[in-house]
C-alpha positions as a Markdown table, in Angstrom:
| # | Residue | x | y | z |
|---|---|---|---|---|
| 1 | Met | 145.0 | 117.1 | 138.4 |
| 2 | Thr | 142.2 | 114.6 | 138.7 |
| 3 | Ala | 138.6 | 115.1 | 137.4 |
| 4 | Ser | 137.4 | 115.6 | 141.0 |
| 5 | Asp | 139.9 | 118.3 | 141.5 |
| 6 | Arg | 139.1 | 120.3 | 138.4 |
| 7 | Pro | 136.9 | 123.4 | 139.0 |
| 8 | Asn | 133.4 | 123.2 | 137.5 |
| 9 | Leu | 134.0 | 125.8 | 134.8 |
| 10 | Arg | 131.6 | 125.9 | 131.8 |
| 11 | Val | 131.8 | 127.8 | 128.6 |
| 12 | Asp | 128.8 | 129.9 | 127.5 |
| 13 | His | 127.8 | 128.5 | 124.1 |
| 14 | Asp | 125.6 | 131.5 | 123.3 |
| 15 | Arg | 128.2 | 134.1 | 124.1 |
| 16 | Leu | 130.9 | 132.2 | 122.1 |
| 17 | Trp | 128.5 | 132.0 | 119.1 |
| 18 | Ser | 127.5 | 135.7 | 119.4 |
| 19 | Ser | 131.2 | 136.7 | 119.4 |
| 20 | Leu | 131.9 | 134.6 | 116.3 |
| 21 | Met | 128.9 | 136.2 | 114.5 |
| 22 | Glu | 129.8 | 139.7 | 115.4 |
| 23 | Leu | 133.4 | 139.2 | 114.4 |
| 24 | Gly | 132.2 | 137.7 | 111.1 |
| 25 | Gln | 130.5 | 141.0 | 110.2 |
| 26 | Ile | 134.0 | 142.6 | 109.8 |
| 27 | Gly | 134.7 | 141.8 | 106.2 |
| 28 | Gly | 131.4 | 140.0 | 105.8 |
| 29 | Thr | 130.3 | 139.1 | 102.3 |
| 30 | Glu | 126.9 | 138.9 | 100.6 |
| 31 | Lys | 127.1 | 135.1 | 100.6 |
| 32 | Gly | 127.6 | 135.0 | 104.3 |
| 33 | Gly | 131.4 | 134.5 | 104.3 |
| 34 | Val | 134.2 | 136.7 | 105.3 |
| 35 | Cys | 137.0 | 138.5 | 103.3 |
| 36 | Arg | 139.4 | 139.8 | 105.9 |
| 37 | Ile | 142.8 | 139.7 | 104.3 |
| 38 | Ala | 146.0 | 139.9 | 106.4 |
| 39 | Leu | 147.3 | 143.3 | 107.3 |
| 40 | Thr | 144.4 | 145.2 | 105.7 |
| 41 | Asp | 142.2 | 147.7 | 107.5 |
| 42 | Leu | 139.6 | 145.0 | 108.0 |
| 43 | Asp | 142.3 | 142.9 | 109.7 |
| 44 | Arg | 143.0 | 145.8 | 111.9 |
| 45 | Gln | 139.3 | 146.1 | 112.8 |
| 46 | Gly | 139.2 | 142.4 | 113.8 |
| 47 | Arg | 142.3 | 142.7 | 115.9 |
| 48 | Asp | 140.9 | 145.9 | 117.6 |
| 49 | Leu | 137.7 | 144.1 | 118.5 |
| 50 | Phe | 139.6 | 141.1 | 120.0 |
| 51 | Val | 141.9 | 143.4 | 122.0 |
| 52 | Arg | 138.8 | 145.3 | 123.4 |
| 53 | Trp | 137.1 | 142.1 | 124.4 |
| 54 | Ala | 140.3 | 140.7 | 126.0 |
| 55 | Lys | 140.8 | 143.8 | 128.0 |
| 56 | Asp | 137.2 | 143.6 | 129.2 |
| 57 | Ala | 138.0 | 140.1 | 130.4 |
| 58 | Gly | 140.8 | 141.5 | 132.6 |
| 59 | Cys | 143.8 | 140.8 | 130.3 |
| 60 | Thr | 146.9 | 142.7 | 129.5 |
| 61 | Ile | 147.9 | 143.0 | 125.8 |
| 62 | Lys | 151.3 | 142.7 | 124.1 |
| 63 | Val | 152.1 | 142.9 | 120.4 |
| 64 | Asp | 155.3 | 141.7 | 118.9 |
| 65 | Gln | 157.3 | 142.9 | 115.9 |
| 66 | Leu | 155.3 | 140.8 | 113.5 |
| 67 | Gly | 151.9 | 141.9 | 114.8 |
| 68 | Asn | 151.2 | 138.8 | 116.8 |
| 69 | Val | 148.9 | 139.8 | 119.6 |
| 70 | Phe | 149.0 | 138.1 | 123.1 |
| 71 | Ala | 146.3 | 138.6 | 125.6 |
| 72 | Arg | 147.5 | 137.4 | 129.1 |
| 73 | Arg | 145.6 | 136.5 | 132.2 |
| 74 | Glu | 148.1 | 136.3 | 135.0 |
| 75 | Gly | 148.4 | 133.1 | 137.1 |
| 76 | Arg | 149.3 | 132.7 | 140.8 |
| 77 | Asp | 152.9 | 132.2 | 139.8 |
| 78 | Pro | 153.8 | 134.7 | 137.0 |
| 79 | Ala | 157.2 | 133.1 | 136.7 |
| 80 | Lys | 155.7 | 129.9 | 135.3 |
| 81 | Pro | 155.6 | 129.6 | 131.5 |
| 82 | Pro | 152.1 | 130.4 | 130.2 |
| 83 | Val | 149.6 | 127.9 | 128.9 |
| 84 | Met | 148.7 | 129.4 | 125.5 |
| 85 | Thr | 146.0 | 129.0 | 122.9 |
| 86 | Gly | 145.0 | 130.9 | 119.8 |
| 87 | Ser | 144.8 | 131.0 | 116.1 |
| 88 | His | 144.3 | 133.7 | 113.4 |
| 89 | Leu | 141.8 | 136.3 | 112.3 |
| 90 | Asp | 142.9 | 136.7 | 108.7 |
| 91 | Thr | 140.9 | 134.9 | 106.0 |
| 92 | Gln | 141.0 | 133.7 | 102.4 |
| 93 | Pro | 139.5 | 136.1 | 99.9 |
| 94 | Thr | 136.3 | 133.9 | 99.9 |
| 95 | Gly | 136.7 | 132.6 | 103.4 |
| 96 | Gly | 134.2 | 131.8 | 106.2 |
| 97 | Lys | 133.4 | 132.8 | 109.7 |
| 98 | Phe | 135.1 | 129.9 | 111.5 |
| 99 | Asp | 138.6 | 129.2 | 110.0 |
| 100 | Gly | 141.0 | 130.7 | 112.4 |
| 101 | Ala | 138.4 | 133.0 | 114.1 |
| 102 | Tyr | 137.0 | 130.1 | 116.0 |
| 103 | Gly | 140.3 | 129.3 | 117.6 |
| 104 | Val | 140.7 | 132.9 | 118.7 |
| 105 | Met | 137.1 | 133.2 | 120.0 |
| 106 | Ala | 137.3 | 129.9 | 121.8 |
| 107 | Gly | 140.4 | 131.2 | 123.6 |
| 108 | Leu | 138.6 | 134.4 | 124.4 |
| 109 | Glu | 135.8 | 132.4 | 125.9 |
| 110 | Val | 138.3 | 130.6 | 128.1 |
| 111 | Leu | 139.5 | 134.0 | 129.4 |
| 112 | Arg | 135.9 | 135.1 | 129.9 |
| 113 | Val | 135.0 | 132.0 | 131.9 |
| 114 | Leu | 138.0 | 132.4 | 134.2 |
| 115 | His | 137.3 | 136.1 | 134.6 |
| 116 | Asp | 133.6 | 135.7 | 135.4 |
| 117 | Ser | 134.4 | 132.9 | 137.8 |
| 118 | Asn | 137.3 | 134.8 | 139.4 |
| 119 | Tyr | 139.3 | 131.7 | 139.0 |
| 120 | Val | 143.1 | 132.0 | 138.9 |
| 121 | Thr | 145.2 | 129.2 | 137.5 |
| 122 | Glu | 148.7 | 128.5 | 138.8 |
| 123 | Ala | 150.4 | 129.3 | 135.5 |
| 124 | Pro | 149.3 | 132.3 | 133.3 |
| 125 | Ile | 146.9 | 131.8 | 130.5 |
| 126 | Glu | 147.5 | 133.5 | 127.1 |
| 127 | Val | 145.5 | 133.8 | 123.9 |
| 128 | Ala | 147.5 | 134.5 | 120.7 |
| 129 | Val | 146.3 | 136.1 | 117.4 |
| 130 | Trp | 148.9 | 135.0 | 114.8 |
| 131 | Thr | 149.5 | 137.3 | 111.8 |
| 132 | Asn | 149.1 | 136.1 | 108.2 |
| 133 | Glu | 148.2 | 132.5 | 108.8 |
| 134 | Glu | 146.5 | 132.1 | 105.4 |
| 135 | Gly | 149.4 | 133.3 | 103.3 |
| 136 | Cys | 147.1 | 134.4 | 100.4 |
| 137 | Arg | 148.6 | 137.9 | 100.5 |
| 138 | Phe | 152.1 | 137.3 | 101.9 |
| 139 | Ala | 153.4 | 133.8 | 101.0 |
| 140 | Pro | 154.2 | 131.5 | 102.7 |
| 141 | Ala | 151.4 | 130.8 | 105.1 |
| 142 | Met | 151.9 | 130.9 | 108.9 |
| 143 | Val | 155.0 | 133.0 | 108.5 |
| 144 | Ala | 154.6 | 135.0 | 111.8 |
| 145 | Ser | 154.1 | 131.8 | 113.9 |
| 146 | Gly | 157.0 | 130.4 | 111.9 |
| 147 | Val | 159.3 | 133.1 | 113.1 |
| 148 | Phe | 158.0 | 132.5 | 116.6 |
| 149 | Gly | 158.9 | 128.8 | 116.2 |
| 150 | Gly | 162.4 | 129.6 | 114.7 |
| 151 | Ala | 161.6 | 128.5 | 111.1 |
| 152 | Phe | 162.1 | 131.9 | 109.5 |
| 153 | Thr | 164.0 | 135.0 | 110.4 |
| 154 | Leu | 162.3 | 138.3 | 111.4 |
| 155 | Glu | 164.0 | 140.1 | 108.6 |
| 156 | His | 162.8 | 137.6 | 106.0 |
| 157 | Ala | 159.2 | 137.9 | 107.2 |
| 158 | Leu | 159.2 | 141.7 | 107.2 |
| 159 | Ser | 160.6 | 141.8 | 103.7 |
| 160 | Ile | 158.0 | 139.5 | 102.0 |
| 161 | Lys | 156.1 | 141.4 | 99.3 |
| 162 | Asp | 152.6 | 141.1 | 98.1 |
| 163 | Arg | 151.7 | 141.2 | 94.4 |
| 164 | Asp | 151.5 | 145.0 | 94.6 |
| 165 | Gly | 155.1 | 145.2 | 95.9 |
| 166 | Val | 154.0 | 146.2 | 99.5 |
| 167 | Thr | 156.2 | 144.5 | 102.1 |
| 168 | Phe | 154.9 | 142.7 | 105.2 |
| 169 | Gly | 156.6 | 145.3 | 107.4 |
| 170 | Glu | 155.1 | 148.3 | 105.5 |
| 171 | Ala | 151.6 | 146.8 | 105.7 |
| 172 | Leu | 152.0 | 146.0 | 109.4 |
| 173 | Lys | 152.9 | 149.6 | 110.1 |
| 174 | Gln | 150.0 | 150.9 | 108.0 |
| 175 | Ile | 147.5 | 149.1 | 110.3 |
| 176 | Gly | 149.3 | 150.1 | 113.5 |
| 177 | Tyr | 150.3 | 146.7 | 114.7 |
| 178 | Asp | 154.0 | 146.9 | 114.3 |
| 179 | Gly | 154.7 | 146.1 | 118.0 |
| 180 | Lys | 158.0 | 146.2 | 119.8 |
| 181 | Glu | 158.0 | 142.9 | 121.7 |
| 182 | Pro | 160.6 | 140.3 | 120.5 |
| 183 | Val | 159.1 | 137.5 | 118.4 |
| 184 | Gly | 159.4 | 134.3 | 120.4 |
| 185 | Gly | 162.4 | 133.5 | 122.5 |
| 186 | Arg | 160.4 | 132.9 | 125.7 |
| 187 | Pro | 159.2 | 129.6 | 127.3 |
| 188 | Ile | 155.7 | 128.4 | 126.6 |
| 189 | Gly | 154.3 | 125.7 | 129.0 |
| 190 | Ala | 151.9 | 124.3 | 126.4 |
| 191 | Phe | 150.0 | 125.4 | 123.3 |
| 192 | Phe | 146.5 | 124.3 | 122.3 |
| 193 | Glu | 144.6 | 125.4 | 119.2 |
| 194 | Ala | 140.9 | 124.8 | 118.6 |
| 195 | His | 139.8 | 124.7 | 114.9 |
| 196 | Ile | 137.2 | 123.5 | 112.6 |
| 197 | Glu | 138.3 | 120.3 | 110.9 |
| 198 | Gln | 138.1 | 121.8 | 107.3 |
| 199 | Gly | 137.4 | 118.3 | 106.1 |
| 200 | Pro | 134.5 | 115.8 | 106.1 |
| 201 | Ile | 135.8 | 113.1 | 108.4 |
| 202 | Leu | 134.3 | 114.1 | 111.8 |
| 203 | Glu | 130.9 | 114.8 | 110.3 |
| 204 | Arg | 131.0 | 111.6 | 108.4 |
| 205 | Glu | 131.9 | 109.6 | 111.5 |
| 206 | Lys | 129.5 | 111.5 | 113.7 |
| 207 | Lys | 132.2 | 112.6 | 116.1 |
| 208 | Thr | 132.0 | 115.9 | 118.0 |
| 209 | Ile | 135.7 | 116.2 | 118.9 |
| 210 | Gly | 138.7 | 115.4 | 116.8 |
| 211 | Val | 141.8 | 114.6 | 118.9 |
| 212 | Val | 144.5 | 115.8 | 116.6 |
| 213 | Thr | 147.7 | 113.7 | 116.8 |
| 214 | Gly | 149.7 | 115.8 | 114.2 |
| 215 | Ala | 149.7 | 117.6 | 110.9 |
| 216 | Gln | 150.6 | 116.7 | 107.3 |
| 217 | Gly | 153.9 | 117.8 | 105.8 |
| 218 | Gln | 153.7 | 120.3 | 103.0 |
| 219 | Arg | 155.8 | 121.5 | 100.1 |
| 220 | Trp | 154.8 | 124.7 | 98.1 |
| 221 | Tyr | 156.3 | 125.5 | 94.7 |
| 222 | Glu | 156.4 | 128.4 | 92.4 |
| 223 | Ile | 157.0 | 127.3 | 88.8 |
| 224 | Asn | 157.8 | 129.4 | 85.7 |
| 225 | Trp | 157.5 | 128.1 | 82.2 |
| 226 | Thr | 159.2 | 129.9 | 79.3 |
| 227 | Gly | 158.5 | 129.1 | 75.7 |
| 228 | Met | 158.1 | 131.5 | 72.8 |
| 229 | Glu | 155.3 | 133.9 | 71.8 |
| 230 | Ser | 154.3 | 133.5 | 68.2 |
| 231 | His | 151.3 | 134.0 | 65.9 |
| 232 | Ala | 148.4 | 131.7 | 66.6 |
| 233 | Gly | 147.4 | 131.5 | 62.9 |
| 234 | Thr | 150.7 | 131.1 | 61.2 |
| 235 | Thr | 152.8 | 128.9 | 63.5 |
| 236 | Pro | 152.4 | 125.2 | 62.8 |
| 237 | Met | 151.4 | 123.0 | 65.7 |
| 238 | Glu | 154.5 | 120.9 | 65.5 |
| 239 | Gly | 156.8 | 124.0 | 65.8 |
| 240 | Arg | 155.1 | 125.7 | 68.8 |
| 241 | Arg | 156.8 | 126.3 | 72.1 |
| 242 | Asp | 153.6 | 126.8 | 74.1 |
| 243 | Ala | 154.3 | 127.5 | 77.8 |
| 244 | Leu | 150.7 | 127.0 | 78.7 |
| 245 | Val | 150.7 | 123.5 | 77.2 |
| 246 | Gly | 153.6 | 122.7 | 79.5 |
| 247 | Ala | 151.8 | 124.0 | 82.5 |
| 248 | Ala | 148.6 | 122.1 | 81.6 |
| 249 | Glu | 150.5 | 118.8 | 81.4 |
| 250 | Leu | 152.1 | 119.4 | 84.7 |
| 251 | Ile | 148.7 | 120.1 | 86.3 |
| 252 | Val | 147.5 | 116.7 | 85.1 |
| 253 | Ala | 150.8 | 115.1 | 86.3 |
| 254 | Ala | 150.5 | 116.8 | 89.7 |
| 255 | Arg | 147.0 | 115.4 | 90.2 |
| 256 | Thr | 148.3 | 111.9 | 89.4 |
| 257 | Ile | 151.2 | 112.3 | 91.8 |
| 258 | Gly | 148.9 | 113.4 | 94.6 |
| 259 | Asn | 146.5 | 110.5 | 94.0 |
| 260 | Arg | 148.2 | 108.1 | 96.4 |
| 261 | Pro | 147.1 | 107.0 | 99.9 |
| 262 | Asn | 146.9 | 110.2 | 102.2 |
| 263 | Gly | 148.4 | 112.3 | 99.4 |
| 264 | Arg | 147.2 | 115.8 | 98.3 |
| 265 | Ser | 148.1 | 117.9 | 95.3 |
| 266 | Thr | 146.7 | 121.3 | 94.3 |
| 267 | Val | 147.5 | 123.8 | 91.6 |
| 268 | Gly | 146.0 | 127.0 | 93.0 |
| 269 | Val | 147.4 | 129.8 | 90.8 |
| 270 | Ile | 148.2 | 130.0 | 87.1 |
| 271 | Asp | 149.1 | 133.2 | 85.1 |
| 272 | Ser | 149.6 | 133.0 | 81.3 |
| 273 | Leu | 151.3 | 135.8 | 79.3 |
| 274 | Pro | 150.9 | 137.8 | 77.2 |
| 275 | Gln | 147.1 | 137.2 | 77.6 |
| 276 | Ala | 146.3 | 137.7 | 73.9 |
| 277 | Arg | 143.8 | 135.4 | 72.3 |
| 278 | Asn | 145.8 | 135.2 | 69.0 |
| 279 | Thr | 149.3 | 134.8 | 70.5 |
| 280 | Ile | 150.7 | 131.5 | 71.7 |
| 281 | Pro | 151.6 | 131.9 | 75.4 |
| 282 | Gly | 155.3 | 132.3 | 75.9 |
| 283 | Arg | 155.4 | 132.6 | 79.7 |
| 284 | Val | 153.4 | 130.9 | 82.5 |
| 285 | Phe | 153.6 | 131.1 | 86.3 |
| 286 | Met | 151.9 | 128.5 | 88.4 |
| 287 | Thr | 151.9 | 127.2 | 91.9 |
| 288 | Val | 151.9 | 123.6 | 93.2 |
| 289 | Asp | 151.0 | 122.5 | 96.8 |
| 290 | Phe | 151.9 | 118.9 | 97.8 |
| 291 | Arg | 150.9 | 117.4 | 101.2 |
| 292 | His | 151.4 | 114.0 | 102.9 |
| 293 | Pro | 151.7 | 112.9 | 106.5 |
| 294 | Asp | 154.8 | 110.8 | 105.7 |
| 295 | Asp | 158.0 | 112.7 | 104.9 |
| 296 | Ala | 159.4 | 110.0 | 102.7 |
| 297 | Glu | 156.3 | 110.0 | 100.5 |
| 298 | Leu | 156.4 | 113.8 | 100.4 |
| 299 | Thr | 160.0 | 113.6 | 99.2 |
| 300 | Lys | 159.0 | 111.0 | 96.5 |
| 301 | Met | 156.2 | 113.4 | 95.3 |
| 302 | Asp | 158.8 | 116.1 | 94.9 |
| 303 | Ala | 161.1 | 113.9 | 92.8 |
| 304 | Glu | 158.2 | 112.7 | 90.6 |
| 305 | Met | 157.0 | 116.2 | 90.0 |
| 306 | Arg | 160.5 | 117.4 | 89.0 |
| 307 | Ala | 161.0 | 114.5 | 86.7 |
| 308 | Ala | 157.6 | 115.1 | 85.0 |
| 309 | Ala | 158.4 | 118.8 | 84.5 |
| 310 | Ala | 161.7 | 118.0 | 83.0 |
| 311 | Asp | 160.2 | 115.5 | 80.6 |
| 312 | Ile | 157.4 | 118.0 | 79.6 |
| 313 | Ala | 159.9 | 120.7 | 79.0 |
| 314 | Arg | 162.1 | 118.5 | 76.8 |
| 315 | Arg | 159.1 | 117.3 | 74.7 |
| 316 | His | 157.8 | 120.8 | 74.1 |
| 317 | Gly | 161.0 | 122.8 | 73.8 |
| 318 | Leu | 160.4 | 124.8 | 77.0 |
| 319 | Glu | 162.4 | 126.0 | 79.9 |
| 320 | Val | 161.1 | 125.3 | 83.3 |
| 321 | Lys | 162.2 | 126.8 | 86.6 |
| 322 | Ile | 160.9 | 125.2 | 89.8 |
| 323 | Glu | 161.4 | 126.9 | 93.2 |
| 324 | Gln | 160.3 | 125.3 | 96.4 |
| 325 | Ile | 159.3 | 128.3 | 98.4 |
| 326 | Trp | 158.2 | 126.4 | 101.5 |
| 327 | Tyr | 158.8 | 123.1 | 103.1 |
| 328 | Phe | 156.9 | 122.1 | 106.2 |
| 329 | Pro | 157.7 | 118.7 | 107.6 |
| 330 | Pro | 155.0 | 116.4 | 109.1 |
| 331 | Ser | 154.3 | 117.6 | 112.7 |
| 332 | Pro | 153.5 | 115.0 | 115.4 |
| 333 | Phe | 152.0 | 116.7 | 118.5 |
| 334 | Ala | 153.0 | 116.2 | 122.2 |
| 335 | Lys | 151.6 | 112.9 | 123.5 |
| 336 | Glu | 150.8 | 114.3 | 127.0 |
| 337 | Leu | 148.7 | 117.2 | 125.5 |
| 338 | Val | 147.0 | 114.9 | 122.9 |
| 339 | Asp | 146.1 | 112.6 | 125.8 |
| 340 | Ala | 144.7 | 115.6 | 127.8 |
| 341 | Val | 142.4 | 116.5 | 124.9 |
| 342 | Arg | 141.3 | 112.8 | 124.5 |
| 343 | Arg | 140.7 | 112.5 | 128.3 |
| 344 | Gly | 138.7 | 115.7 | 128.3 |
| 345 | Ala | 136.4 | 114.5 | 125.5 |
| 346 | Glu | 135.9 | 111.2 | 127.4 |
| 347 | Gln | 135.1 | 112.8 | 130.7 |
| 348 | Ala | 132.7 | 115.3 | 129.0 |
| 349 | Gly | 131.0 | 112.4 | 127.2 |
| 350 | Tyr | 131.6 | 113.8 | 123.7 |
| 351 | Pro | 132.0 | 111.3 | 120.8 |
| 352 | His | 135.6 | 111.7 | 119.6 |
| 353 | Met | 138.3 | 110.2 | 117.4 |
| 354 | Asp | 142.0 | 110.6 | 116.7 |
| 355 | Ile | 142.7 | 112.5 | 113.5 |
| 356 | Val | 145.6 | 113.9 | 111.5 |
| 357 | Ser | 145.3 | 117.5 | 110.3 |
| 358 | Gly | 145.3 | 117.8 | 106.5 |
| 359 | Ala | 145.9 | 121.5 | 106.8 |
| 360 | Gly | 148.7 | 123.5 | 108.2 |
| 361 | His | 148.1 | 125.5 | 111.3 |
| 362 | Asp | 150.0 | 128.0 | 113.5 |
| 363 | Ala | 150.2 | 125.2 | 116.1 |
| 364 | Cys | 152.5 | 123.3 | 113.8 |
| 365 | Tyr | 155.2 | 126.0 | 114.1 |
| 366 | Val | 154.6 | 126.6 | 117.8 |
| 367 | Asn | 155.2 | 122.8 | 118.1 |
| 368 | Arg | 158.8 | 123.4 | 117.3 |
| 369 | Val | 159.3 | 125.3 | 120.6 |
| 370 | Ala | 156.6 | 124.1 | 123.0 |
| 371 | Pro | 154.5 | 121.0 | 123.6 |
| 372 | Thr | 151.4 | 121.4 | 121.4 |
| 373 | Ala | 148.0 | 119.8 | 120.6 |
| 374 | Met | 144.9 | 120.7 | 118.7 |
| 375 | Val | 141.1 | 120.3 | 119.1 |
| 376 | Phe | 139.0 | 119.8 | 116.0 |
| 377 | Val | 135.2 | 120.2 | 115.7 |
| 378 | Pro | 133.2 | 119.3 | 112.6 |
| 379 | Cys | 132.3 | 121.7 | 109.8 |
| 380 | Lys | 129.2 | 121.3 | 107.6 |
| 381 | Asp | 129.9 | 119.1 | 104.6 |
| 382 | Gly | 133.7 | 119.4 | 105.4 |
| 383 | Val | 133.7 | 122.7 | 103.5 |
| 384 | Ser | 136.3 | 125.4 | 104.4 |
| 385 | His | 138.1 | 128.2 | 102.5 |
| 386 | Asn | 134.6 | 129.0 | 101.2 |
| 387 | Glu | 131.9 | 131.5 | 102.0 |
| 388 | Ile | 129.5 | 128.7 | 102.8 |
| 389 | Glu | 131.8 | 127.4 | 105.6 |
| 390 | Asp | 129.6 | 126.5 | 108.6 |
| 391 | Ala | 129.6 | 124.8 | 112.0 |
| 392 | Ser | 127.0 | 124.2 | 114.7 |
| 393 | Lys | 126.7 | 126.2 | 117.9 |
| 394 | Gly | 126.8 | 123.0 | 119.9 |
| 395 | Asp | 130.0 | 121.7 | 118.3 |
| 396 | Val | 132.0 | 124.9 | 118.6 |
| 397 | Gly | 130.8 | 125.1 | 122.2 |
| 398 | Ala | 131.9 | 121.5 | 122.9 |
| 399 | Gly | 135.4 | 122.2 | 121.4 |
| 400 | Ala | 135.8 | 125.3 | 123.6 |
| 401 | Gln | 134.8 | 123.3 | 126.6 |
| 402 | Ile | 137.5 | 120.7 | 125.9 |
| 403 | Leu | 140.0 | 123.5 | 125.3 |
| 404 | Leu | 139.0 | 125.1 | 128.7 |
| 405 | Gln | 139.4 | 121.8 | 130.6 |
| 406 | Ala | 142.7 | 121.0 | 128.9 |
| 407 | Met | 144.2 | 124.4 | 129.5 |
| 408 | Val | 143.2 | 124.6 | 133.2 |
| 409 | Glu | 144.5 | 121.1 | 133.8 |
| 410 | Arg | 147.8 | 121.9 | 132.2 |
| 411 | Ala | 148.1 | 125.4 | 133.9 |
| 412 | Asn | 147.5 | 123.7 | 137.3 |
| 413 | Ala | 149.8 | 120.8 | 136.8 |
């Protein structure tokens, strides 16, 4: 399809913004953010609102066995694989209004524009709401899109437990989104995901559109240190087996390991036991998150961390158990779809640049079974996973316009 053949379809910036703000009230916090944790009643409320809006836009709704929701607008040829977009509605405990929600609302705006214009694409259009993208309640992240993409089994996902011992499957049933549709196993013509960048690059470079060429690889670890509890006042310093000291040294080592070109390292959780001020900690649990766009470098980071942990354990008389709970290889996106996003930005006159995603997204797992691309827009000061997360109405509208153009072009190809 050439530019002259493309219908003159335009997103409604005000409507898109209004929907984002209304959705943001579900789980809204005093600081202006959102706490809408996966598979809670607030998550259900967000899903219910999306389903109602999608039905109002003429869509049919299907829910699969992991609670992934698919709103479908039929095409002229229902036999063609759908062109899909979407993201997630769950948030971090101190999340914002845009992470995930923007991608879903941008997809909804595409549906609304097509519905209002009575325009029918050749292939069907679908908008997906993926379950548990954040992974803060049920680790790892993106597990539902991961099953869709063949990275995990359905049984594994349903059996994951949160810290209270509630399984994914139990929580899904509690909110009424334990659907009957199979997870994946059907052709997808293309998948696009719109998202805030979650970093400072687009804003710094004064670009409206980020043409995402791929995503960083990730390795997540759960690490347990075991030493020996003993009296804080009577145990000499040289004889201590302090598990917290081991963890602290690994935190510093992990930061050094991540401090390489394009590297990232984060220790996000640490639990020390027995939590008594006059007892030397004998047990510590911690997490480590490594990221890099080059798989060979990510492998080196893994080896360096394991060597550092072994050395720390030896020097302090500790035992250390390292479990890699998630490995996500670097994900290059489909060139023809990346080109479509770039072409759309050029034709619309938006300043744009190629960019690699530093975060994982559902698109990365869908990329395993369908050609995929992403559209980034700037977020204020590059801040995300924070209640002050923000973006401008003009930028989110621009991203939705590029999404609309790319999806219609692909659906009519």
